[in-house]
C-alpha positions in Angstrom: 182.3 292.3 251.9 182.7 288.7 250.3 186.5 287.7 249.9 185.4 285.2 246.8 189.2 284.6 245.6 190.2 282.6 248.6 190.1 279.1 247.8 188.2 277.1 249.9 189.2 273.3 249.8 186.3 271.9 250.9 183.9 273.7 248.0 186.5 272.6 245.9 186.1 269.0 246.8 182.1 269.2 246.3 182.6 270.8 243.0 184.8 267.8 241.5 182.6 265.6 243.3 179.4 267.4 241.2 181.2 266.7 238.2 182.2 263.5 238.6 178.3 262.9 240.1 175.7 260.8 237.5 173.7 263.7 237.2 176.6 266.1 235.9 177.8 263.4 233.6 174.4 262.6 232.1 173.8 266.1 231.2 177.5 265.9 229.6 176.5 262.8 227.5 172.9 264.4 226.4 174.9 267.0 225.1 178.0 264.8 223.7 176.4 265.5 220.1 176.6 269.3 220.7 180.1 269.0 222.5 181.5 266.9 219.3 180.2 269.8 216.6 181.6 272.7 218.6 185.0 270.9 218.8 185.5 270.3 215.6 184.5 273.5 214.4 185.7 275.8 217.0 188.8 273.9 217.7 188.2 274.8 221.2 188.1 271.3 224.1 185.3 271.8 225.7 186.1 270.8 229.1 182.8 270.6 230.7 180.0 273.1 231.2 181.8 276.1 232.1 183.0 275.9 229.0 180.2 276.6 227.1 179.3 279.8 229.8 183.2 281.3 228.4 181.9 280.4 224.6 178.3 281.3 224.6 179.2 284.9 226.4 181.7 285.0 223.9 179.2 284.9 221.0 176.9 286.7 222.1 178.6 289.5 223.2 180.1 289.4 219.6 176.5 289.3 217.9 175.6 292.0 219.9 178.6 294.0 219.1 177.6 293.8 215.5 180.1 291.3 214.5 179.6 288.1 212.1 179.2 284.8 214.0 180.7 282.0 212.0 177.9 279.6 210.0 178.2 277.0 211.4 177.5 278.2 214.8 173.8 278.4 213.4 173.1 274.5 214.4 174.4 275.5 217.9 174.1 279.1 219.4 171.9 280.3 220.5 170.0 277.0 222.1 171.0 274.6 222.9 174.2 276.2 223.8 171.6 279.1 226.2 170.7 276.1 228.4 174.0 275.0 229.2 175.7 278.4 229.6 172.7 278.6 232.4 173.3 275.0 233.9 176.9 276.2 234.7 175.7 279.5 236.1 173.3 277.0 238.5 175.7 274.1 238.9 178.0 275.3 241.6 175.5 276.1 244.0 173.4 273.1 243.1 173.2 271.9 247.0 172.8 273.8 250.4 176.2 273.1 251.3 177.6 274.6 248.1 175.8 277.4 248.2 176.8 278.1 252.0 180.2 277.9 251.3 180.0 280.1 247.8 178.0 282.7 249.8 178.4 282.4 253.0 176.5 282.0 256.1 173.4 283.4 255.1 170.3 280.9 256.0 167.3 283.2 254.2 169.3 282.9 251.1 169.8 279.1 251.2 
């Protein structure tokens, strides 16, 4: 049984380093207009891709349950928020070492 609640300092360091990487920052810059728009209209501070995952999931669930979404959301939901949310799922395991530390030593999956 995998214990995902235990903190791995090496993994945490890799995540922080990857978020400071040019590749990650490029994604955030590409979507800066979306970030500004969402922050202005939702009142939420977008700290990174993980914030998009939380927001997208919330809006997806609300929509699937028949709740009306705010009108302003139509400009950014489902797309491009979906793409940012997907990236947030991929990013924590983007390197072989991150996969290994996150999922354990299972060479057949990495």
